VOGU-3710 file (C-alpha; in Angstrom, 3 decimals, decimal comma):
1> mekitikapl> 0,000/0,000/0,000  1,321/3,437/-0,951  2,300/5,843/1,835  2,286/9,606/1,269  3,996/12,145/3,523  2,293/15,513/3,799  4,729/18,226/4,847  3,582/21,163/6,971  2,473/24,008/4,664  2,904/26,528/7,504
11> sgviypieqv> 4,906/27,011/10,674  2,991/27,151/13,947  1,263/25,192/16,701  -0,445/21,954/15,646  -3,997/21,283/16,829  -6,211/18,213/16,420  -8,945/18,867/13,881  -11,488/18,142/16,626  -10,404/21,329/18,429  -11,103/23,686/15,512
21> pdpvfsqkmv> -13,841/26,109/16,678  -16,073/25,370/13,688  -18,291/22,276/13,662  -17,932/21,744/9,910  -14,213/21,111/10,392  -14,200/19,713/13,945  -16,900/17,175/13,045  -14,920/16,235/9,906  -17,740/17,133/7,548  -15,146/18,339/5,010
31> gdgiaidpin> -12,785/15,467/5,799  -10,202/14,284/8,312  -6,982/16,170/8,851  -5,202/18,544/11,187  -4,956/22,273/11,949  -2,122/24,768/12,382  -2,271/28,118/14,169  0,300/29,869/11,950  3,220/32,088/12,914  4,271/32,789/9,314
41> svltapfdgk> 2,299/34,200/6,398  3,109/32,033/3,343  1,283/28,783/2,573  3,441/26,254/0,709  2,763/23,018/-1,209  2,707/19,970/1,107  3,950/17,600/-1,671  4,516/17,435/-5,436  1,194/17,644/-7,235  -1,278/19,790/-9,146
51> vtqlhsalha> -3,423/22,719/-8,005  -6,894/21,325/-8,679  -8,897/24,038/-6,933  -8,252/27,664/-6,011  -11,267/29,396/-4,484  -12,174/32,830/-5,869  -11,838/34,249/-2,335  -8,234/32,903/-2,338  -8,623/31,538/1,202  -8,748/27,875/0,182
61> itvthasgle> -6,638/25,799/-2,214  -6,504/22,087/-3,058  -3,391/20,262/-4,232  -3,860/16,740/-5,637  -1,136/14,080/-5,411  -0,318/11,766/-8,357  -2,042/8,985/-6,387  -5,311/10,942/-6,450  -5,145/12,082/-2,801  -6,715/15,566/-2,480
71> vmmhigldtv> -5,451/17,902/0,264  -7,344/21,123/0,823  -5,727/23,928/2,840  -8,241/26,382/4,275  -6,613/29,554/5,666  -8,447/30,825/8,740  -12,117/30,579/9,694  -14,911/32,577/8,047  -12,295/34,096/5,716  -14,486/33,585/2,655
81> slkaegfspf> -16,324/36,773/3,669  -13,113/38,791/3,130  -13,645/38,428/-0,645  -9,916/37,737/-1,319  -8,765/40,859/0,526  -5,541/40,092/2,383  -4,608/37,114/0,147  -2,060/37,024/-2,722  -1,769/33,812/-4,783  1,463/32,585/-6,413
91> vtegqsvrqn> -0,241/29,852/-8,457  -3,246/29,284/-10,696  -5,698/26,404/-10,962  -4,285/23,547/-13,053  -0,645/24,458/-12,330  1,825/21,763/-11,258  3,778/22,471/-8,062  6,737/21,025/-6,201  6,797/20,410/-2,478  7,503/23,696/-0,614
101> dkliefdtdf> 6,545/25,920/-3,594  4,748/29,083/-2,485  0,974/28,851/-2,929  -0,617/31,844/-1,152  0,703/34,736/0,911  -1,707/36,272/3,439  -1,818/39,369/5,630  -1,895/37,929/9,153  -2,768/41,234/10,860  -5,669/41,967/8,518
111> iatnakslmt> -7,113/38,444/8,737  -6,705/38,234/12,508  -8,639/41,498/12,820  -11,389/40,772/10,283  -11,989/37,019/10,519  -12,946/34,610/13,279  -9,530/32,946/13,473  -6,233/32,403/11,624  -6,303/28,683/12,419  -5,610/26,892/9,115
121> qviltngevv> -6,996/23,458/8,283  -5,161/20,803/6,256  -7,904/18,400/5,146  -7,994/15,126/3,204  -11,161/15,782/1,232  -11,453/12,371/-0,460  -11,071/10,196/2,598  -12,560/7,187/0,789  -9,134/6,550/-0,820  -7,361/6,605/2,574
131> esiekssgsa> -6,674/3,493/4,660  -5,113/5,213/7,713  -3,569/8,504/8,890  -0,739/9,183/11,343  -0,870/12,738/12,717  1,853/14,919/14,234  1,494/17,070/17,348  3,386/19,901/19,019  4,697/22,503/16,604  5,302/22,538/12,859
141> kagetdlllv> 7,968/24,069/10,646  6,892/24,847/7,097  8,365/22,490/4,504  10,183/20,374/7,116  7,742/18,810/9,595  6,003/15,583/8,542  2,499/16,736/9,362  0,544/13,672/8,187  1,549/10,192/7,027  -1,234/8,789/4,845
151> tmrvaaaeae> -1,566/5,126/3,901  -3,587/4,802/0,706  -6,308/2,203/0,271  -6,027/-0,334/-2,533  -8,557/0,841/-5,127  -11,406/-1,468/-6,040  -12,994/-1,481/-9,458  -15,889/0,959/-9,471  -19,163/-0,264/-10,927  -20,971/2,171/-13,212
161> eigkevisea> -24,147/3,491/-11,653  -27,187/2,273/-13,555  -30,661/3,585/-13,064  -32,999/6,471/-13,640  -31,623/9,939/-14,415  -33,277/12,846/-12,569  -32,472/16,524/-13,261  -33,960/19,157/-10,975  -35,334/22,554/-11,875  -32,938/25,493/-11,562
171> viipnitglh> -32,248/26,787/-8,039  -30,903/30,244/-7,185  -28,129/30,047/-4,586  -29,130/32,106/-1,498  -25,714/31,904/0,208  -24,217/35,405/0,235  -20,669/34,030/0,135  -21,540/31,233/-2,296  -20,852/27,525/-1,810  -17,640/27,825/0,193
181> arpaavlagl> -16,263/24,987/2,321  -18,979/24,973/4,988  -22,120/24,646/2,811  -20,198/22,520/0,303  -19,381/20,057/3,087  -23,029/19,913/4,115  -24,087/19,263/0,511  -21,443/16,556/0,087  -22,596/14,909/3,310  -26,190/14,862/2,091
191> akkfsakiel> -25,186/13,441/-1,290  -23,101/10,642/0,260  -26,226/9,222/1,880  -27,344/8,003/-1,553  -25,846/5,378/-3,865  -26,754/7,417/-6,964  -24,148/9,423/-8,806  -25,006/13,047/-7,970  -23,684/16,156/-9,692  -24,233/19,864/-9,302
201> ikddvsgnak> -24,428/21,727/-12,611  -23,599/25,392/-13,188  -23,475/26,893/-16,694  -23,217/23,405/-18,281  -20,211/22,563/-16,086  -20,748/19,821/-13,507  -19,030/18,841/-10,285  -19,287/15,746/-8,117  -21,756/16,628/-5,362  -20,113/14,086/-3,050
211> svvglmklni> -16,780/15,917/-3,286  -16,164/19,174/-1,405  -13,351/20,014/-3,822  -15,514/19,160/-6,807  -18,181/21,543/-5,548  -15,748/24,328/-4,715  -14,143/24,063/-8,162  -17,468/25,173/-9,653  -16,905/28,544/-7,917  -20,622/28,969/-7,224
221> sfqdkvqlra> -21,511/32,485/-6,091  -24,510/34,254/-4,587  -27,544/34,231/-6,923  -25,971/31,737/-9,334  -28,399/29,285/-10,948  -27,602/25,596/-10,436  -29,254/22,224/-11,055  -28,931/18,815/-9,444  -28,411/15,741/-11,630  -28,671/12,264/-10,154
231> vgtdaaeava> -28,318/8,858/-11,810  -29,133/5,649/-9,970  -31,827/3,605/-8,314  -32,375/6,228/-5,588  -31,888/9,285/-7,841  -35,392/10,658/-7,320  -35,130/10,335/-3,537  -31,736/12,064/-3,586  -32,980/15,077/-5,541  -36,152/15,307/-3,433
241> eilpqlesgl> -34,139/15,470/-0,190  -31,206/17,611/-1,324  -33,022/20,241/-3,403  -34,926/21,945/-0,506  -31,696/22,057/1,507  -29,902/23,692/-1,414  -32,717/26,244/-1,799  -32,556/27,177/1,911  -28,765/27,623/2,012  -27,598/24,289/3,490
251> gdegtvplaa> -27,706/25,656/7,032  -25,330/28,519/6,230  -26,133/31,578/8,393  -25,255/34,005/5,581  -28,252/33,417/3,330  -30,811/35,697/1,712  -33,915/33,812/0,529  -34,941/35,377/-2,787  -38,362/33,831/-3,246  -41,283/34,648/-0,987
261> pasievppdr> -43,421/31,709/0,178  -46,627/31,098/-1,695  -49,534/33,060/-0,335  -52,604/31,337/1,042  -55,965/32,662/0,021  -58,391/33,206/2,871  -62,122/33,103/2,106  -63,727/36,531/2,697  -65,945/35,206/5,458  -62,872/34,008/7,359
271> aapapprsgd> -60,773/37,137/6,923  -62,130/38,938/9,979  -59,518/40,209/12,436  -58,676/38,018/15,392  -60,589/38,842/18,565  -58,662/40,842/21,180  -56,629/38,690/23,544  -58,208/40,379/26,572  -61,749/39,622/25,424  -62,474/43,370/25,524
281> pnlllgvcas> -62,326/45,174/22,129  -61,173/48,365/23,875  -58,351/46,711/25,832  -55,360/45,574/23,786  -52,432/43,635/25,262  -48,720/43,712/24,499  -45,275/43,227/26,030  -43,785/45,731/28,450  -40,849/47,531/26,847  -40,708/50,310/29,449
291> pgiavgtavq> -42,855/50,557/32,619  -45,120/53,442/33,622  -48,558/54,887/32,915  -49,475/57,464/30,275  -52,720/59,195/29,376  -52,878/60,910/25,987  -54,187/60,980/22,441  -53,323/58,565/19,634  -50,907/59,600/16,876  -50,471/57,002/14,138
301> vkkekfdfae> -46,986/56,890/12,571  -47,106/55,117/9,216  -44,322/53,300/7,379  -42,166/55,490/5,172  -42,592/54,957/1,408  -40,154/55,771/-1,390  -40,710/56,254/-5,129  -37,859/55,510/-7,545  -37,102/53,832/-10,867  -36,036/50,201/-10,855
311> eagdpytenv> -33,816/50,395/-13,926  -30,821/52,692/-14,514  -28,471/53,427/-17,381  -24,875/53,569/-16,180  -23,745/51,219/-13,353  -20,696/53,404/-12,671  -22,880/56,462/-12,005  -25,206/54,435/-9,762  -22,299/53,036/-7,730  -20,929/56,569/-7,228
321> rlakatenak> -24,379/57,761/-6,085  -24,644/54,879/-3,615  -21,135/55,508/-2,264  -21,886/59,212/-1,706  -25,209/58,437/-0,024  -23,696/55,922/2,398  -20,869/58,341/3,216  -23,355/61,153/3,946  -25,379/58,795/6,135  -22,224/57,843/8,072
331> nylealqmnl> -21,383/61,500/8,635  -24,889/62,164/9,991  -24,706/59,160/12,316  -21,270/60,219/13,548  -22,650/63,658/14,413  -25,612/62,072/16,204  -23,276/59,739/18,074  -21,020/62,612/19,170  -24,018/64,650/20,298  -25,268/61,795/22,479
341> hmqsnpakaa> -21,807/61,361/24,005  -21,805/65,065/24,895  -25,176/64,527/26,583  -23,585/61,692/28,627  -25,611/59,015/26,877  -22,956/56,439/25,912  -25,498/53,599/25,691  -27,553/55,492/23,111  -24,396/56,576/21,288  -23,304/52,932/21,000
351> ifaahreild> -26,508/52,108/19,113  -25,662/54,608/16,384  -22,045/53,484/16,288  -23,479/50,068/15,389  -25,581/51,732/12,670  -22,413/53,175/11,134  -20,908/49,677/11,094  -23,910/48,449/9,088  -23,089/50,984/6,368  -19,622/49,412/6,014
361> dpdlldiaks> -20,931/45,851/5,793  -19,237/44,368/2,683  -21,880/41,700/2,057  -24,691/44,242/2,168  -22,899/46,482/-0,315  -22,005/43,509/-2,524  -25,675/42,592/-2,941  -26,525/46,166/-3,933  -23,589/46,420/-6,338  -24,441/43,060/-7,877
371> liakgksaey> -27,928/44,323/-8,734  -26,554/47,665/-9,996  -24,204/45,740/-12,310  -27,296/44,103/-13,793  -28,761/47,474/-14,754  -30,709/48,319/-11,590  -30,781/51,741/-9,951  -28,839/52,518/-6,787  -32,139/52,923/-4,915  -33,459/49,565/-6,088
381> gwqrafssya> -30,207/47,712/-5,387  -29,827/49,233/-1,929  -33,451/48,601/-0,943  -33,290/44,959/-2,072  -30,025/44,488/-0,165  -31,099/45,817/3,230  -34,662/44,440/2,951  -33,358/40,930/2,186  -30,938/41,099/5,084  -33,650/42,368/7,455
391> kqlenlknev> -35,943/39,495/6,487  -33,116/37,063/7,085  -32,594/38,436/10,600  -36,322/38,291/11,346  -36,312/34,563/10,563  -33,568/33,777/13,091  -34,454/31,993/16,324  -32,191/34,279/18,315  -34,474/36,923/19,820  -31,775/39,584/20,156
401> lrerandlrd> -30,642/39,211/16,534  -34,259/39,265/15,309  -34,682/42,660/16,945  -31,752/44,067/14,940  -33,759/43,848/11,701  -35,354/47,153/12,737  -31,920/48,771/13,045  -31,060/47,566/9,551  -34,218/49,101/8,084  -33,530/52,352/9,964
411> vghrvlrilt> -30,108/52,612/8,331  -31,522/51,527/4,964  -34,205/54,220/4,967  -31,663/56,869/5,893  -29,632/56,080/2,751  -32,788/55,895/0,610  -33,794/59,377/1,792  -30,445/60,713/0,610  -30,627/58,872/-2,720  -34,163/60,027/-3,485
421> gkeseeltlp> -33,731/63,536/-2,057  -36,745/62,948/0,156  -36,849/64,973/3,356  -37,693/63,172/6,564  -41,371/63,796/7,207  -42,020/66,268/10,017  -44,421/64,806/12,543  -46,820/67,286/14,101  -47,447/66,197/17,648  -50,230/67,331/19,952
431> eqaiivaeel> -49,596/67,775/23,661  -49,647/64,431/25,519  -49,262/62,239/22,420  -49,201/58,459/22,530  -47,584/57,158/19,354  -48,996/54,027/17,711  -47,021/52,342/14,914  -46,171/49,060/13,290  -42,557/49,763/14,222  -40,427/52,716/15,265
441> tpsftvtmdt> -36,766/53,120/14,409  -34,047/53,940/16,930  -33,386/57,206/15,062  -37,017/58,274/15,420  -37,149/57,250/19,083  -34,017/59,063/20,174  -35,106/62,289/18,467  -38,691/62,275/19,779  -39,928/65,379/21,557  -40,373/63,840/25,014
451> skvmgfcttt> -42,070/67,006/26,261  -45,013/65,968/24,080  -44,680/62,179/23,700  -46,108/60,490/26,785  -45,540/56,941/25,532  -45,718/54,660/22,496  -46,752/51,197/21,381  -45,736/49,116/18,345  -47,152/45,940/16,854  -43,668/44,509/16,214
461> ggatshvail> -40,471/44,255/18,230  -39,570/42,846/21,612  -38,367/43,916/25,027  -34,705/43,527/23,931  -34,946/45,835/20,907  -32,957/49,064/20,722  -36,246/50,980/20,663  -37,234/49,362/23,986  -33,826/50,155/25,464  -34,168/53,783/24,376
471> araldipalv> -37,691/54,015/25,841  -36,398/52,910/29,238  -33,539/55,409/28,986  -36,062/58,169/28,155  -38,229/57,007/31,096  -41,430/56,888/29,043  -43,876/53,957/29,120  -43,867/51,752/26,042  -45,391/48,528/24,730  -44,176/46,280/21,937
481> gieasaldik> -45,951/43,363/20,295  -49,317/45,098/20,778  -52,245/43,533/18,937  -52,413/44,516/15,251  -55,840/46,139/15,645  -54,008/49,032/17,354  -53,150/50,262/13,835  -56,871/50,877/13,250  -57,127/53,382/16,122  -58,024/56,829/14,773
491> ngttlildgt> -55,751/59,800/15,384  -56,945/61,855/18,342  -58,508/58,910/20,190  -57,925/59,077/23,948  -55,700/56,251/25,228  -54,403/54,956/28,544  -51,104/53,132/28,089  -49,998/50,976/31,028  -46,455/49,891/30,255  -46,085/47,998/33,518
501> rgslridpsd> -49,114/45,770/32,967  -48,726/45,609/29,172  -52,109/47,064/28,213  -53,603/49,803/26,045  -57,088/51,077/26,921  -58,938/52,696/23,972  -61,417/55,541/24,487  -61,641/55,242/28,294  -64,390/56,887/30,306  -63,822/60,290/31,920
511> eliketieqk> -63,985/58,582/35,282  -61,247/56,078/34,370  -59,067/58,887/32,973  -59,463/60,820/36,202  -58,631/57,728/38,289  -55,553/56,979/36,143  -54,204/60,535/36,390  -54,733/60,460/40,156  -52,975/57,090/40,297  -50,078/58,464/38,248
521> nllkkqrekd> -49,708/61,480/40,561  -49,906/59,260/43,619  -47,222/56,988/42,172  -44,972/59,990/41,575  -45,406/61,210/45,165  -44,885/57,691/46,499  -41,633/57,353/44,523  -40,363/60,581/46,069  -41,330/59,361/49,535  -39,705/55,953/48,963
531> laaamepatt> -36,493/57,585/47,767  -36,345/59,705/50,924  -36,516/56,505/53,025  -34,231/54,448/50,761  -31,493/53,992/53,365  -33,843/52,438/55,934  -33,857/48,623/56,197  -36,570/46,538/54,544  -38,249/45,117/57,634  -41,793/43,782/57,822
541> ldgknievva> -44,262/45,144/60,378  -43,530/42,177/62,660  -39,740/42,413/62,427  -38,739/40,079/59,566  -35,769/41,610/57,710  -35,497/41,110/53,947  -32,211/41,964/52,264  -32,866/44,115/49,187  -29,971/44,231/46,738  -29,447/45,199/43,104
551> niggvdeakq> -29,164/43,566/39,706  -26,438/45,439/37,852  -24,444/45,361/34,634  -21,437/47,527/35,470  -19,613/49,890/37,825  -21,903/52,881/37,249  -24,982/50,892/38,270  -23,131/49,700/41,371  -22,568/53,327/42,418  -26,193/54,214/41,691
561> svksggegvg> -27,434/51,220/43,707  -25,662/52,509/46,809  -27,324/55,923/46,403  -30,702/54,203/45,998  -30,450/52,205/49,213  -29,168/48,925/47,824  -27,659/46,642/50,483  -25,340/44,979/48,005  -25,467/43,334/44,574  -27,404/40,102/44,172
571> llrseflfid> -26,569/39,731/40,495  -23,694/41,165/38,508  -24,417/40,133/34,920  -20,790/39,482/33,993  -21,566/38,995/30,309  -21,401/42,786/29,882  -17,623/42,257/29,961  -17,774/39,715/27,140  -20,125/41,285/24,585  -19,453/43,905/21,876
581> rmtaptedeq> -15,843/42,775/21,414  -13,958/40,360/19,178  -11,942/38,566/21,884  -12,719/37,367/25,396  -11,703/39,703/28,247  -8,441/38,815/29,955  -8,152/37,772/33,581  -6,720/41,170/34,507  -9,488/43,061/32,678  -12,138/41,119/34,563
591> yevyravlda> -10,322/41,433/37,885  -10,111/45,230/37,580  -13,854/45,510/36,912  -14,855/43,210/39,791  -12,521/45,134/42,077  -13,999/48,470/40,908  -17,533/47,212/41,614  -16,502/46,114/45,116  -14,938/49,521/45,729  -18,149/51,221/44,564
601> legrplivrt> -20,201/49,082/46,961  -18,204/50,353/49,963  -18,124/47,046/51,837  -21,485/45,689/50,679  -21,545/42,104/49,277  -21,296/41,296/45,574  -22,553/38,191/43,744  -20,966/37,623/40,325  -22,903/35,375/37,977  -20,481/33,553/35,716
611> ldvggdkplp> -20,779/34,008/31,971  -24,369/33,341/30,879  -24,366/33,099/27,092  -25,212/30,408/24,606  -27,137/29,651/21,448  -29,628/32,425/22,223  -26,937/34,938/23,227  -23,945/34,359/20,914  -20,466/35,882/21,108  -18,385/36,476/17,957
621> ylpmpteenp> -15,340/34,703/19,419  -17,356/31,788/20,833  -18,404/29,870/17,707  -21,345/27,567/18,265  -23,324/25,404/15,861  -26,843/26,533/15,051  -29,215/24,865/17,508  -32,785/23,782/16,826  -33,790/25,205/20,207  -31,058/27,360/21,780
631> flgqrgirig> -33,026/27,748/25,024  -32,626/23,992/25,533  -29,059/23,824/24,254  -25,560/24,965/25,133  -25,982/27,925/27,475  -25,150/29,033/31,016  -22,938/26,702/33,046  -22,915/24,238/30,149  -20,771/26,689/28,175  -18,378/27,051/31,112
641> lerpelfrvq> -17,952/23,282/31,311  -17,657/22,976/27,524  -15,098/25,802/27,346  -13,154/25,437/30,622  -10,522/27,980/29,537  -13,183/30,737/29,689  -14,518/29,490/33,012  -11,100/29,207/34,652  -10,028/32,718/33,603  -13,221/34,181/35,055
651> arailragsh> -12,950/32,097/38,212  -9,404/33,339/38,849  -10,446/36,964/38,331  -13,339/36,611/40,812  -11,171/34,821/43,386  -8,466/37,488/43,144  -11,029/40,264/43,556  -12,237/38,595/46,738  -9,335/40,124/48,671  -10,947/43,567/48,177
661> gkirimfpmv> -14,388/42,814/49,595  -17,116/40,239/50,160  -17,578/38,459/46,843  -19,640/35,398/45,974  -19,805/33,361/42,773  -23,019/32,072/41,186  -23,467/29,575/38,348  -26,332/30,052/35,834  -28,679/27,514/34,232  -27,757/24,620/36,506
671> stiqeirdak> -29,943/21,578/35,949  -27,927/18,636/37,341  -25,884/17,950/40,471  -22,927/16,842/38,349  -22,731/20,282/36,717  -22,286/21,837/40,166  -19,625/19,350/41,189  -17,663/19,782/37,968  -17,778/23,594/38,226  -16,780/23,538/41,923
681> tmleeertkl> -13,870/21,220/41,140  -12,453/23,656/38,574  -13,054/26,583/40,940  -11,216/24,831/43,764  -8,295/23,952/41,478  -7,872/27,606/40,533  -8,248/28,727/44,160  -5,508/26,306/45,265  -3,161/27,605/42,564  -3,787/31,210/43,655
691> gvdpvevgim> -3,569/30,420/47,355  -6,539/32,649/48,244  -9,447/32,210/50,644  -12,568/30,324/49,506  -15,652/32,251/48,382  -19,300/31,325/48,828  -20,775/29,441/45,873  -24,389/29,597/44,728  -26,578/28,627/41,803  -29,401/30,136/39,819
701> vevpstaiia> -32,672/28,220/40,165  -33,984/28,641/36,622  -35,211/25,207/35,578  -37,896/23,065/37,206  -35,525/20,147/37,848  -33,434/22,273/40,201  -36,444/23,521/42,168  -37,999/20,061/42,454  -34,913/18,518/44,121  -33,737/21,748/45,735
711> rqfarevdff> -32,700/20,056/48,974  -30,171/17,867/47,140  -28,778/20,941/45,381  -28,661/22,877/48,679  -26,232/20,290/50,098  -23,779/21,249/47,345  -23,859/25,077/47,579  -24,062/28,027/49,978  -27,111/29,813/48,530  -29,757/29,917/45,809
721> svgtndltqy> -31,039/32,761/43,647  -34,231/32,187/41,680  -34,220/33,472/38,097  -37,957/33,845/37,594  -37,766/34,911/33,935  -36,335/31,598/32,747  -38,067/29,534/35,424  -41,394/30,841/34,119  -40,701/30,099/30,467  -39,399/26,611/31,197
731> slamdrghpk> -42,313/25,831/33,528  -45,016/27,107/31,160  -43,248/26,114/27,900  -43,659/29,671/26,601  -40,905/31,829/25,113  -40,791/34,878/27,401  -39,958/37,111/24,419  -42,891/35,959/22,297  -45,323/38,867/21,771  -48,301/36,617/21,047
741> laakisalnp> -47,932/34,876/24,394  -47,641/38,067/26,440  -51,122/37,734/27,883  -50,513/34,152/29,032  -47,015/34,090/30,482  -46,828/35,269/34,085  -44,246/34,648/36,782  -47,135/34,847/39,292  -48,632/31,700/37,807  -49,280/29,352/40,750
751> avlkliklat> -47,164/26,649/39,085  -44,140/28,967/39,147  -44,874/30,038/42,734  -45,051/26,372/43,754  -41,560/25,808/42,309  -40,244/28,834/44,227  -41,752/27,390/47,405  -40,043/24,041/46,774  -36,719/25,813/46,245  -37,174/27,863/49,426
761> egahlegkwi> -38,053/24,819/51,540  -35,107/22,851/50,141  -32,653/25,665/50,909  -33,915/26,259/54,459  -33,926/22,534/55,359  -30,168/22,566/54,706  -29,614/25,879/56,495  -28,982/27,860/53,288  -30,463/31,211/52,244  -32,365/31,941/49,063
771> gvcgglasdp> -32,939/35,071/47,004  -34,916/35,997/43,897  -33,077/37,945/41,200  -35,519/37,598/38,302  -37,994/40,179/37,084  -40,591/39,068/39,641  -38,506/40,516/42,479  -38,831/43,992/40,927  -42,634/43,727/40,793  -44,205/45,395/43,873
781> davpilvglg> -47,281/43,121/43,580  -45,055/40,069/43,975  -43,186/41,257/47,089  -45,675/40,005/49,725  -46,005/36,684/47,901  -42,226/36,148/47,776  -41,819/37,135/51,421  -44,653/34,734/52,302  -42,938/31,910/50,397  -39,895/32,384/52,657
791> vdelsvsvpv> -37,501/34,232/50,367  -34,598/35,865/52,287  -33,337/38,301/49,649  -34,766/40,305/46,758  -32,370/41,396/44,009  -34,026/44,076/41,887  -33,321/46,610/39,166  -31,629/49,748/40,498  -34,475/52,251/39,845  -36,981/50,286/41,957
801> lpsikaevrk> -34,758/49,662/44,987  -36,500/52,326/47,137  -40,026/51,212/46,192  -39,358/47,500/46,802  -37,906/48,259/50,242  -40,952/50,407/50,991  -43,254/47,577/49,872  -41,670/45,144/52,346  -42,370/47,621/55,180  -46,124/47,631/54,404
811> wsemdcknla> -46,704/43,973/55,308  -46,370/41,635/58,261  -44,672/38,303/57,670  -47,776/36,443/58,847  -50,018/38,276/56,376  -47,505/37,496/53,625  -47,552/33,779/54,485  -51,353/33,661/54,419  -51,394/35,518/51,098  -48,822/33,147/49,595
821> esalecisga> -50,800/30,081/50,668  -53,928/31,523/49,042  -51,955/32,360/45,871  -50,860/28,719/45,533  -54,541/27,746/45,340  -55,288/30,154/42,472  -55,593/28,979/38,873  -53,718/31,772/37,036  -51,335/34,671/37,415  -54,230/37,075/36,817
831> dvreliaqar> -56,098/35,540/39,763  -53,017/35,990/41,950  -52,842/39,692/41,017  -56,520/40,082/41,855  -55,892/38,372/45,191  -53,087/40,848/45,964  -55,239/43,797/44,918  -57,971/42,662/47,317  -55,444/42,224/50,131  -54,226/45,813/49,670
841> k> -57,709/47,268/50,265
//
């Protein structure tokens, strides 16, 4: 049997292919092989052979040995999106090369900055001809190290496939970066499931669909037309299964579906609007984006429309127009960003910094330019580009990314206004306006006249959208996901918007308006009174003390919590250190922040929740495969155990900070005892290395399994903190960000309260304390119930610290216990609220 030595094409550290942070490579979907993290910038030939494939993006090249062995070298991860920038080839496809000949030179600084990783894969793409592989480890030296020793399989005579021939209809490729290695590997994997000979055809040229190299040689780009051809006994089945996958992008995230789904005709007698979720046609329900009450008159804000020609004469002129328009839009956004910084609004300014980044997105501009090259106008090309991208985002399962579709349209409309010369429509607002719209853009929201706008509601969007964030910053009540019939409300109609309870009352009676205004004034006076007493302890009428602490996301909120009467921090959301950056924070960076928070707390205790991200909250430097249901996948403590290097760095930073104050560590999304033990083992190993004192360890109670066997968990840790947001969605099987379920999902549901009671009893039986850090703790209605269930601590948002402490002082512990017992017998969250309302009278 022939043996082939593959020399290292680069110098650097050798990694097993299984450790490549991309499932397509780590799961060997492209083929088996090895990876190198390079320290030089020239890729060389690993043996004598022929260049059989050179990708148009110049990031991937295949050299084929005389024996037929194909070796693909893929420089970096996600480098196809760089569109060949940073790469310089020395060879062309079809050229013969000698071992150690230069193939491609690459700009390491540029790629490291603009791609996911420089890690380069050396892959055997036709593994069916390989008998065995011996792999090197340690470090490699280009042209000298024997990276792989491949033993070739003795070839068997190949029988010609006989059977029916099936050719599919043409499919337009939706992958923005074409069929690069990742989608090509998926397609090859699908094709290999069938015995039929399967080819992909582009412009009368075909490639073997079971070969990643064969597919990549076709150089298939975005919007190219292709067909599948299959010959064999299972040809029809192969085409039927593969074709829909090809149409949808083969699981590639960078896709833009070009065909809208077929519409379904609805008989006229069935086309009536859905009844209101509340059962009352004058009471519409939505999701709270910003709490508070507003009384005012309706102002409908309609979607902006643009008129322009689809076709254009000179592509050069249209590209120049588009370039000037995007540049003008960037200048405007920069001015807006600077203005917000001067007003000490860095959070708002960051939103518009992100908008400027959208205008530099190469894929977005490539789509527009591609259409302009085909004779379309700049307006048409740009609108198709950002609209397609926005639709793609809206179809994602990740709630946060879905919300960013609105930002994309905001930026898109700004450029369209410049291209068409259309002035932004001036909105005439009456005093005490309540804006009603399908959606509002961040630009509109941040420039609203808040002396006139009392609140707003939109039929789209969620509580994590930038518009919702801005509403909370502006301190005006707002609803998102309101029922669509809100768009039928006539301008000038009197409305009562209750952001806290998620409702919009249409045309209320004079008596209800008067009561609401009185309630609003009373709430304002009560807030002032609560703030004056913020430093007093939260003690019930019969002497039970409840610790009231803050949920925070940074040093500034820690300082504000002290001024608002906070007795410490019950939840530091440490992920604020990890987001909006391209690399994970270092140990020293984290340590300095934790130390600064402790200093700001002036001796008060601090609980740091370890990194809580996952499929639903992705990080650019933490690649994860797309999950069918990210809420049930790799998130919370599971990520820490999966990526121990991240966990250990954070653990060391927290342990080191412990010398500057009372610090505790808390693990999120714990569902099994073994997860706790594994995390504690790593924590103890790092503590021993540092030689520092132990810290208290706690867990979030966020899943029913943890609450049900809380006593067993309590034997493993020092404290619990109940995350009611996730506990509610997992208990009721309802996505807490889903606007259509807003009226049904409630953390006061008796089923959720029963789980909290189980957790409380389990903690106390083992002598441990328990807090609540979810949204329920910040709800004044829930305070007596939580106290009655035996909760020892309430960790709340900073603005409501004074009011939650004041709420505790209104009740006796005995009354709270009786109320909680009655609440457990209710049948819904609404019934529990009614029970509380009756108890207040």
